[in-house]
C-alpha positions, 0 to 999 in steps of 0.5 A: 126511714133508713135500713141496713139489710144483711144479705148475700149480695152475690145472689140478689138482683139489685135492679129487681129490688130497686123496682120492687121498692119503688112500686111501694115508695117511688122515692126509695133508694137502695145501694150495696154497702159492704155485705148489706143493702142500705135502703131508704124509704117510707117502709116499716120492717114487715113491709120491707121484708115482704117487698124484698121477699117478693123481689126474690130475697131470702130475708127475715125481720131479724136481717133488717136493722133500722138505722138512726135518722140523718134528717136535720129537719132543714128542708121541711121548714 
């Protein structure tokens, strides 16, 4: 799944977020995208919010937008 998370990027520690996400999904990716975080991984929204809060982010489910899949299906058969 891919998500956009609205956050004040000036007040977050991207390395800490990256580490917390990878504890749940070792293949997770996170990147700053304008005024939000773009996160890819095998998360549902409640889990993602919990992980981000544990990483020091002031975030709620309403700050998270699930993005449409960009998967073409080609790599799995």
